[in-house]
Structure formats: structure tokens, C-alpha cells
C-alpha positions in Angstrom: 0.0 0.0 0.0 1.5 3.3 -1.1 1.5 6.4 1.0 -0.3 8.4 -1.7 -3.4 6.2 -1.6 -6.3 6.8 0.8 -7.3 3.6 2.7 -10.8 2.4 1.8 -13.5 2.0 4.5 -12.5 -1.6 5.3 -8.9 -0.7 5.8 -9.5 2.3 8.1 -8.7 1.9 11.7 -11.2 3.4 14.1 -9.5 5.8 16.5 -12.6 6.8 18.4 -13.4 5.6 21.9 -17.0 4.9 20.8 -17.3 2.6 17.7 -18.5 4.6 14.7 -21.6 2.5 14.2 -22.8 3.6 17.7 -22.0 7.3 17.0 -24.0 7.0 13.8 -26.9 5.4 15.7 -26.9 8.1 18.4 -26.8 10.8 15.7 -29.8 9.2 13.9 -31.8 9.0 17.1 -31.0 12.6 17.8 -32.0 13.6 14.3 -35.3 11.7 14.8 -36.0 13.5 18.0 -35.3 16.9 16.3 -37.6 15.9 13.5 -40.3 15.0 15.9 -39.8 18.3 17.8 -40.0 20.3 14.5 -43.3 18.4 13.6 -44.8 19.3 17.0 -43.7 22.9 16.7 -45.2 23.1 13.2 -48.5 21.6 14.4 -48.5 24.0 17.3 -47.7 27.0 15.1 -50.5 26.0 12.8 -53.2 25.9 15.5 -51.8 29.1 17.0 -52.0 30.8 13.6 -55.6 29.7 13.0 -56.5 31.0 16.5 -54.8 34.3 15.8 -56.3 34.6 12.4 -59.8 34.2 13.9 -59.2 36.7 16.7 -57.2 39.4 14.9 -59.3 42.5 14.4 -59.7 43.9 11.8 -59.4 40.9 9.6 -58.5 43.0 6.6 -55.7 43.9 6.4 -54.1 43.0 9.8 -55.5 39.5 10.0 -54.7 38.6 6.4 -51.1 39.9 6.7 -50.5 38.1 9.9 -52.0 34.9 8.4 -49.6 35.1 5.4 -46.7 35.7 7.8 -47.7 32.8 10.0 -48.1 30.5 7.0 -44.7 31.3 5.6 -43.2 30.7 9.1 -44.9 27.2 9.1 -43.5 26.6 5.6 -40.1 27.4 6.9 -40.5 24.9 9.8 -41.7 22.2 7.4 -38.8 22.8 5.0 -36.4 22.5 7.9 -38.2 19.3 8.9 -38.0 18.0 5.4 -34.2 18.8 5.4 -33.7 16.8 8.6 -35.7 13.9 7.3 -33.7 13.9 4.0 -30.6 13.6 6.1 -31.8 10.0 6.9 -32.3 9.1 3.3 -29.3 10.8 1.7 -26.9 10.8 4.7 -26.0 14.5 4.2 -27.7 17.9 4.5 -28.7 19.2 1.0 -27.6 22.7 0.2 -30.6 23.4 -2.1 -33.0 22.9 0.8 -31.2 25.4 3.0 -31.1 27.9 0.1 -34.9 27.5 -0.4 -35.5 28.1 3.3 -33.4 31.3 3.0 -35.5 32.5 0.1 -38.7 31.8 1.9 -37.4 33.6 5.1 -36.3 36.6 3.1 -39.6 36.9 1.2 -41.4 36.6 4.5 -39.4 39.5 5.8 -40.0 41.6 2.7 -43.8 41.0 3.1 -43.7 41.8 6.8 -41.7 45.1 6.3 -43.8 46.0 3.3 -47.0 45.5 5.2 -45.7 47.6 8.2 -44.8 50.4 5.8 -48.2 50.3 4.2 -50.2 50.1 7.4 -48.3 52.5 9.6 -49.1 56.0 8.4 -47.2 57.7 11.3 -43.7 56.6 10.3 -41.0 59.1 10.4 -39.0 59.7 7.2 -36.0 58.0 8.8 -38.0 54.9 9.7 -39.6 54.8 6.2 -36.1 55.0 4.5 -34.8 52.3 6.8 -37.7 50.0 5.9 -37.2 50.6 2.2 -33.4 49.9 2.5 -34.3 46.7 4.5 -36.7 45.6 1.8 -34.1 46.3 -0.9 -31.4 44.3 0.9 -33.8 41.4 1.4 -34.6 41.5 -2.3 -30.9 41.3 -3.1 -30.6 38.4 -0.7 -33.5 36.6 -2.6 -31.8 37.3 -5.9 -28.5 36.0 -4.6 -30.1 32.9 -3.1 -32.0 32.1 -6.3 -28.8 32.5 -8.2 -27.1 30.1 -5.8 -29.9 27.6 -6.3 -29.5 27.9 -10.1 -25.8 27.4 -9.8 -26.2 24.4 -7.5 -28.7 22.8 -9.9 -26.3 23.4 -12.9 -23.5 21.8 -10.9 -25.6 18.8 -10.2 -26.6 18.4 -13.9 -23.0 18.5 -15.0 -22.1 15.6 -12.6 -24.8 13.4 -13.9 
């Protein structure tokens, strides 16, 4: 065996105190617990959002804006859950899924800031300018993340 060659998995010597198969099993159990916690949080957020949607007055526009914000938050939770679950099937976290979560989060923030600018008539000029800059930066983040998704998809196509 030459020094330049990397040993394959059957030739590797475990240097860990705990055997690697037990570490993997513990990690899988921990990921399963995280996935269950995310599912419970998503279900709780859903019921809380429905309750808040019913009780928010006035429904238009405050309740509707809050409802959209809550739904996008639940979508983010579910996308994170999907990412954790895909870790079991693929064995790795997938970059594309995190980029999609980032796009959803940035769009959610744009909608929230835009709604606050629209609804609050007593904003100072400085607060208004800050909100516009914030929305512009989030729009740039969305564009950058969508470009990153595109680049990632193109890289995967070239491998296949």
C-alpha cells in the first residue's frame, strides 16, 4: 500500500473511543428527536396561527397579513423538517434545501416590512427610509439565493 493512496473503509482503523456505528446510531436517534420536535412545533404553530387569524381585528388587512406571515413561518418549519428527514435518506444535508429556506425567510421578511410600511401611516422619514433599505437588501438576498440555487442545480446536472 503506497503512502499516496487513501485507505478504503474496510482498511480504516477506528480511532474513536466509541465505535463509529454507535456514534451514527446516536446521531440518527438525535435527528429523529429533532424531526419530531419540529413536527410538534409546526403543528402547534398551525393551530396558534388559526386561532390568531380568527381573533385578529380587523381581519382586513391586519389578520390577512398576519395569516400570510404565519403560513410562511410554518412553511419554513416544514422545510427544515424535510431537510432533517432527508438527512436520513441521503446521509447529508442538502444545500438546495437550505437555500430554499433562506429564500422563503427573506420573502417573508419583505412581506412583513412592506405590510408595516403600508399600514403604519405615522412613520418618520428615517423609519420609512430604513424600511425601504431593508426591503431592498432582502430583495438582493433573494436574488443571490435564487442564483445560488440555479448554480447548484447546474453543478448537479454536470455531474450526472
